[in-house]
C-alpha positions as CSV (number, residue, x, y, z in Angstrom):
1,M,0.0,0.0,-0.1
2,S,1.0,3.3,-1.1
3,Q,1.9,5.9,1.4
4,F,0.6,9.2,2.2
5,S,2.9,12.4,1.7
6,V,3.1,13.9,5.4
7,Q,3.7,17.6,4.0
8,Q,0.5,17.3,1.8
9,L,-1.3,15.8,4.4
10,R,0.0,18.7,7.0
11,A,-1.3,21.1,4.4
12,Q,-5.0,20.3,5.2
13,F,-4.5,21.2,8.8
14,P,-4.7,25.0,9.5
15,A,-2.8,24.9,13.0
16,L,0.1,23.7,10.9
17,R,0.6,26.4,8.5
18,E,3.2,29.4,8.7
19,V,1.4,32.6,9.6
20,E,3.2,35.4,9.2
21,G,6.8,33.7,9.0
22,K,5.9,32.6,12.5
23,K,6.3,29.0,12.6
24,P,3.2,26.8,13.8
25,F,3.8,24.8,17.4
26,I,5.1,20.8,17.1
27,F,1.5,19.4,18.3
28,F,3.0,16.3,20.2
29,D,-0.3,16.6,22.0
30,G,-2.6,14.2,20.1
31,P,-3.4,11.7,23.0
32,G,-5.1,15.0,24.3
33,G,-6.6,16.2,21.6
34,T,-5.5,16.1,17.6
35,Q,-5.7,19.4,15.3
36,M,-8.7,20.1,13.3
37,A,-8.4,19.1,9.8
38,Q,-9.5,21.6,7.5
39,Q,-12.5,19.7,6.1
40,A,-14.1,20.0,9.5
41,V,-13.0,23.3,9.8
42,D,-15.1,23.8,6.8
43,G,-18.0,21.7,7.9
44,M,-18.7,23.8,10.7
45,V,-18.1,27.1,9.1
46,N,-20.3,26.2,6.4
47,Y,-23.3,24.9,8.7
48,I,-23.3,28.2,10.3
49,T,-22.8,30.9,7.5
50,A,-25.5,28.8,5.3
51,G,-28.2,29.2,8.2
52,M,-28.8,27.2,11.5
53,A,-31.7,25.4,12.4
54,N,-33.4,22.9,14.7
55,L,-34.8,19.6,13.7
56,H,-37.6,18.5,12.2
57,G,-38.9,22.0,10.7
58,A,-40.4,22.5,7.0
59,F,-38.0,24.8,5.8
60,P,-34.5,24.5,4.5
61,T,-31.9,25.1,7.0
62,S,-33.9,22.5,9.3
63,I,-34.4,20.0,6.4
64,R,-30.2,20.6,6.0
65,T,-29.6,20.0,9.5
66,D,-31.9,16.7,9.7
67,A,-29.8,15.8,6.9
68,I,-26.5,16.6,8.6
69,L,-27.5,14.7,11.5
70,L,-28.5,11.5,9.5
71,E,-25.0,11.3,7.6
72,G,-23.0,12.1,10.4
73,R,-24.7,9.1,12.3
74,K,-23.8,6.9,8.7
75,A,-20.5,7.8,8.4
76,M,-19.6,7.2,12.3
77,A,-21.3,3.6,11.3
78,D,-19.2,3.4,8.4
79,L,-15.9,4.2,10.7
80,L,-16.9,1.8,13.4
81,N,-18.7,-0.5,11.4
82,C,-22.1,-0.6,12.9
83,A,-25.5,0.2,12.0
84,P,-26.3,4.2,11.8
85,T,-29.1,3.9,14.1
86,E,-26.8,2.7,16.7
87,V,-24.9,5.7,16.7
88,A,-25.4,8.5,19.3
89,F,-24.0,11.8,19.6
90,G,-23.5,13.6,23.2
91,Q,-21.6,16.6,24.8
92,N,-18.2,14.2,25.2
93,M,-17.9,10.7,25.9
94,T,-17.9,10.9,29.6
95,S,-21.2,12.4,29.6
96,L,-22.2,9.7,27.3
97,A,-21.0,7.2,29.7
98,F,-22.6,8.6,32.7
99,S,-25.9,8.8,31.0
100,I,-25.7,5.4,29.9
101,A,-24.6,4.0,33.4
102,R,-27.4,5.7,34.6
103,S,-30.0,3.8,32.0
104,L,-28.6,0.9,33.2
105,A,-29.1,0.9,36.8
106,P,-32.7,-1.1,36.4
107,F,-30.4,-4.2,35.5
108,L,-28.4,-4.4,38.3
109,R,-28.8,-5.7,41.5
110,A,-27.1,-5.6,45.2
111,S,-25.6,-9.0,44.3
112,D,-24.2,-8.1,40.8
113,E,-20.7,-7.2,40.1
114,V,-19.2,-4.7,37.9
115,V,-15.6,-5.3,36.5
116,V,-13.6,-2.7,35.7
117,T,-9.1,-2.1,35.2
118,E,-6.4,-0.1,36.4
119,L,-5.5,0.6,33.3
120,D,-8.3,3.0,32.3
121,H,-9.3,6.8,32.2
122,R,-11.1,7.5,34.9
123,A,-14.0,8.0,32.2
124,N,-14.2,4.5,31.3
125,V,-14.0,3.2,35.6
126,D,-16.0,6.0,37.4
127,P,-19.4,5.9,35.9
128,W,-19.9,2.4,36.5
129,V,-18.7,2.9,40.0
130,T,-21.0,5.0,40.3
131,L,-23.6,2.4,38.9
132,A,-22.8,0.0,41.3
133,K,-22.4,2.2,44.1
134,D,-26.0,3.3,43.3
135,T,-27.3,-0.4,42.8
136,G,-25.0,-1.7,45.6
137,A,-23.0,-3.5,43.3
138,S,-19.7,-4.6,44.2
139,V,-16.5,-3.9,42.2
140,T,-13.7,-5.8,40.7
141,F,-10.6,-4.1,39.3
142,I,-8.6,-6.1,36.8
143,P,-5.1,-5.1,38.0
144,V,-2.2,-3.5,35.9
145,N,1.0,-5.7,35.5
146,P,3.6,-3.0,36.8
147,D,6.3,-4.4,35.3
148,T,4.8,-4.8,31.9
149,Y,1.8,-2.2,31.8
150,T,-0.5,-4.7,30.8
151,L,-3.7,-6.0,32.4
152,D,-2.7,-9.3,34.5
153,L,-5.3,-11.5,33.5
154,S,-4.3,-14.8,34.8
155,D,-7.3,-15.0,37.0
156,L,-9.8,-13.4,34.2
157,N,-12.2,-16.3,35.2
158,G,-12.3,-15.6,38.5
159,M,-12.7,-11.6,38.0
160,I,-15.4,-11.9,35.6
161,T,-17.9,-14.4,37.4
162,E,-21.6,-15.1,37.0
163,K,-22.5,-12.6,39.3
164,T,-20.5,-10.2,36.8
165,K,-23.3,-8.0,35.0
166,L,-20.4,-5.2,33.9
167,V,-17.3,-5.3,32.0
168,A,-15.9,-2.1,31.4
169,L,-12.4,-1.6,29.4
170,G,-9.9,0.5,27.3
171,M,-9.1,-0.4,24.2
172,S,-6.1,1.2,24.5
173,S,-4.3,3.0,27.7
174,N,-4.0,6.8,26.7
175,V,-0.7,6.8,28.9
176,T,1.3,3.6,27.9
177,G,-0.5,3.0,24.7
178,T,-0.7,-0.4,25.3
179,V,-3.6,-2.2,23.2
180,T,-5.2,-4.9,25.5
181,N,-6.5,-8.1,24.6
182,I,-10.3,-7.3,24.8
183,T,-11.5,-10.3,22.4
184,R,-10.4,-12.4,25.3
185,I,-12.0,-10.4,27.9
186,I,-15.1,-9.8,25.4
187,A,-15.6,-13.6,25.5
188,R,-15.2,-13.9,28.6
189,A,-17.8,-11.6,29.8
190,K,-20.4,-13.4,27.1
191,E,-19.9,-16.6,28.5
192,V,-21.5,-15.1,32.2
193,N,-23.8,-13.1,30.0
194,A,-22.7,-10.0,30.9
195,L,-22.6,-6.1,29.2
196,V,-19.2,-4.8,27.8
197,V,-18.4,-1.6,27.6
198,I,-15.5,-0.4,25.3
199,D,-14.0,2.8,25.7
200,A,-12.1,3.3,22.2
201,V,-11.6,7.3,22.7
202,H,-7.6,7.0,22.5
203,A,-8.0,3.8,19.9
204,V,-9.9,5.3,17.1
205,P,-7.6,7.9,16.2
206,H,-5.0,4.9,15.5
207,L,-6.5,1.6,15.3
208,T,-9.4,0.4,12.3
209,I,-12.1,-0.5,14.4
210,D,-14.8,-3.1,14.0
211,F,-18.0,-2.8,16.2
212,R,-19.6,-6.1,15.2
213,Q,-16.9,-8.2,15.5
214,L,-15.7,-7.0,18.5
215,G,-19.1,-8.3,20.1
216,C,-19.1,-5.4,22.5
217,D,-22.7,-3.9,23.9
218,V,-21.4,0.0,24.1
219,L,-18.3,1.6,22.4
220,L,-17.3,5.1,23.3
221,C,-15.3,7.7,21.1
222,S,-14.5,11.7,21.2
223,A,-14.5,13.5,17.3
224,Y,-11.4,15.6,18.6
225,K,-9.5,12.6,19.3
226,F,-9.7,12.3,15.4
227,F,-8.9,15.5,14.2
228,G,-12.6,17.0,14.5
229,P,-14.3,19.1,16.9
230,H,-15.3,18.4,20.8
231,L,-17.9,16.2,20.5
232,G,-19.0,12.7,21.9
233,I,-20.1,9.6,20.6
234,A,-21.6,6.2,21.5
235,A,-22.2,3.1,19.4
236,I,-24.6,1.0,21.3
237,A,-25.9,-2.6,19.9
238,S,-29.5,-2.0,19.1
239,S,-30.4,-5.2,21.2
240,L,-29.5,-3.5,24.0
241,F,-30.1,0.5,23.0
242,E,-33.9,-0.7,22.0
243,K,-34.5,-1.5,25.9
244,L,-32.3,1.2,27.5
245,P,-34.4,2.9,29.7
246,V,-33.2,6.6,29.4
247,Y,-34.0,9.8,31.3
248,K,-35.7,12.0,28.7
249,L,-38.2,14.2,28.1
250,A,-41.8,13.2,27.6
251,P,-42.3,14.5,24.4
252,A,-38.8,13.8,23.1
253,P,-38.5,10.6,20.5
254,Q,-38.8,6.9,22.0
255,E,-36.7,5.6,18.9
256,I,-33.0,5.2,18.7
257,P,-30.5,6.6,18.5
258,D,-32.7,9.8,19.3
259,K,-33.8,8.8,22.8
260,L,-30.2,8.5,24.2
261,E,-29.8,12.6,22.5
262,T,-31.4,14.8,25.7
263,G,-32.2,18.2,24.2
264,T,-30.5,20.0,21.2
265,Q,-27.2,18.4,19.9
266,N,-24.3,20.4,18.3
267,H,-25.2,20.3,15.2
268,E,-22.1,22.5,13.8
269,A,-20.0,19.9,15.8
270,I,-21.7,17.0,13.8
271,A,-21.2,18.7,10.7
272,G,-17.5,19.3,11.6
273,L,-17.6,15.3,12.5
274,L,-18.5,14.6,8.3
275,G,-15.4,16.8,7.6
276,A,-12.8,14.9,10.1
277,V,-14.1,11.5,8.8
278,A,-13.6,12.6,5.3
279,F,-10.6,13.8,6.1
280,I,-9.7,10.0,7.0
281,E,-11.3,8.7,3.8
282,S,-9.5,10.9,1.8
283,L,-5.9,9.2,3.0
284,G,-7.8,5.5,1.3
285,E,-8.6,3.5,-1.3
286,G,-11.8,1.6,-1.9
287,E,-14.9,1.2,-3.5
288,T,-17.2,2.0,-0.4
289,R,-16.4,4.7,2.5
290,R,-15.4,1.6,4.8
291,E,-13.1,0.3,2.5
292,R,-11.8,3.9,1.8
293,L,-11.6,4.4,6.0
294,T,-10.2,1.1,6.4
295,S,-7.2,2.1,4.2
296,G,-6.9,5.3,5.3
297,M,-6.2,4.5,8.7
298,H,-4.1,1.7,7.5
299,R,-2.1,4.3,6.1
300,I,-1.9,6.6,9.2
301,A,-0.7,2.9,11.3
302,A,1.8,2.9,8.7
303,H,2.9,6.6,8.9
304,E,3.4,6.5,12.5
305,Q,4.8,3.1,13.4
306,E,7.9,4.8,11.3
307,L,7.8,7.3,13.8
308,T,7.2,5.2,16.6
309,E,10.3,2.8,15.9
310,R,12.4,6.0,16.2
311,L,11.4,7.0,19.3
312,E,10.8,4.3,21.1
313,S,14.7,3.3,20.6
314,F,15.9,6.9,21.5
315,L,13.8,7.1,24.7
316,L,15.1,3.5,25.8
317,G,18.8,4.6,25.0
318,I,18.5,7.4,27.5
319,P,19.6,6.7,31.0
320,Q,18.0,9.1,32.9
321,V,14.4,8.2,30.7
322,R,12.1,5.7,32.5
323,L,9.8,4.9,29.8
324,Y,6.4,3.4,30.7
325,R,5.7,0.8,27.6
326,A,4.9,-2.4,27.0
327,P,7.4,-4.8,25.9
328,A,8.0,-6.0,22.3
329,G,5.3,-8.2,20.7
330,T,2.9,-6.1,23.0
331,P,0.5,-4.0,20.4
332,K,0.8,-0.3,21.1
333,T,-0.2,3.0,20.1
334,P,2.3,6.0,19.1
335,T,2.1,7.1,23.1
336,F,5.2,7.8,25.2
337,A,4.9,8.2,28.7
338,F,8.1,9.0,30.3
339,T,9.5,10.3,33.4
340,L,13.3,11.8,33.8
341,D,15.2,11.4,37.0
342,R,15.3,14.1,39.5
343,V,12.7,16.5,37.2
344,H,9.5,17.5,37.9
345,A,7.3,16.5,34.8
346,R,5.8,20.5,34.0
347,D,9.3,21.6,34.4
348,A,10.3,19.6,31.5
349,T,7.4,20.5,29.6
350,T,7.5,24.1,30.4
351,W,11.2,24.4,29.2
352,F,10.0,22.4,25.4
353,A,7.2,25.3,24.9
354,Q,9.2,27.8,25.3
355,H,13.0,27.0,24.0
356,Y,11.4,24.7,21.2
357,H,7.7,25.6,20.3
358,M,7.0,21.9,21.1
359,C,3.8,20.9,23.1
360,L,4.2,17.7,25.3
361,A,1.6,16.9,27.8
362,D,2.2,16.4,31.3
363,G,0.2,15.2,34.5
364,H,-1.6,12.0,35.3
365,F,-4.1,11.8,32.4
366,Y,-6.9,10.8,34.1
367,A,-5.1,7.7,34.5
368,S,-5.3,8.3,38.6
369,T,-5.6,4.4,39.3
370,L,-2.4,3.5,37.2
371,A,-0.5,7.3,38.4
372,E,-0.9,5.9,41.9
373,K,-0.1,2.5,41.6
374,L,3.2,3.4,40.0
375,N,3.9,6.5,42.4
376,V,4.5,8.8,39.5
377,N,2.6,11.8,40.9
378,P,5.2,13.2,43.5
379,M,7.3,14.0,40.1
380,G,4.0,15.9,38.7
381,G,3.3,12.8,36.6
382,W,4.6,11.4,33.4
383,I,5.7,13.5,30.7
384,R,3.7,12.3,27.5
385,I,4.6,12.6,23.7
386,G,1.5,11.3,21.4
387,L,2.4,10.9,17.4
388,A,0.0,12.0,14.9
389,P,0.1,11.5,11.3
390,Y,0.8,15.2,10.8
391,N,4.4,14.4,13.0
392,T,7.0,14.1,10.6
393,L,11.0,12.7,11.3
394,E,12.1,16.1,11.6
395,E,9.8,16.8,14.3
396,V,10.9,13.5,16.0
397,K,14.8,14.3,15.7
398,L,14.1,18.1,17.0
399,F,12.6,16.1,20.2
400,E,15.6,14.2,20.2
401,Q,17.7,17.2,20.2
402,G,15.5,19.1,22.7
403,L,16.0,16.4,24.7
404,R,19.8,16.1,25.2
405,E,19.9,19.3,25.8
406,F,17.5,19.8,28.7
407,L,19.2,16.7,30.6
408,S,22.8,19.0,29.7
409,L,21.3,21.6,31.5
410,Q,20.1,19.4,34.5
411,D,23.6,18.4,34.6
412,K,25.2,21.3,34.8
413,S,22.6,22.6,37.5
């Protein structure tokens, strides 16, 4: 498969353009949110400037808004491989998760169990822990192996039992990049008829997603992690969605997926989502949109892998760096969390921003259970560098130069 031109791709991101002689920032903060593709910007601006409206009216702008929502569902259905009626939009992933958790309360009793993990972002932990607390159910955490930064599944059957009614797990860690063996966990959950919720927020920008093949009940993601605006998306299996008792206004639609979408949706963000999906599609080839999206994601992954191998090799070769990354053979996204000897994380990221115009993130990234277990909070959490398809080899080399310079300064101080 032919690679895309990274320079042609970068030209599609307004934030990467040089303005009045000023070079753009080097964005290594993709796990916290990617930059927005021009197609997404255009989608939002065109919707706003052509006339905004609410739904279900007889006039053109309302009819157009209805069509944008329908097309948004179809686009996400092609990206995730689910049915358009299984796609619901919301304020963000976290809000959707809490809304779904609240609606699942009638399905749980005090004798039931909920299973979450130590590896996950708390957005895929606390909604389900809260659900358990409200219903009296107990909570089990699948532990993290602190040596491999992968989930310890050695007692999977003992953790997911006949009492388990819901299992929530992340597809990929937003800190370590670890891609979890969710197929094995889903299979065990289905043996005991438990519902499965997948946090794919960090996975969708890097991996090809197949909702039908996974066999989970709920999959959550966020458009601003894959080149679009701030918008939460839930894919919910119709077999569950149809019987989900949601909190809603009495006159609001009863059918799926509308019944979960309380109030007026962010129509301009959904228009932007269409542009973000179109951007990924433009990178691929094929007869159908699903084929082009899959092809586009493969090309993104191939480009990111080249940079990943270089960056991982570099970080592993620096004695002052502790890299929190799973061993070879474990699938991972291009996300690197590390600490530096005797350096507070914020001091390092501030220095890179000031001296190299470079955006690196620091903190616990809401993976607070993992941060506590690995005792990184006293040093300000991790420093995180996350790659996106618009990052280049030259940017990676500049980071390497910057880190050597920063560490040299620390040695002299």
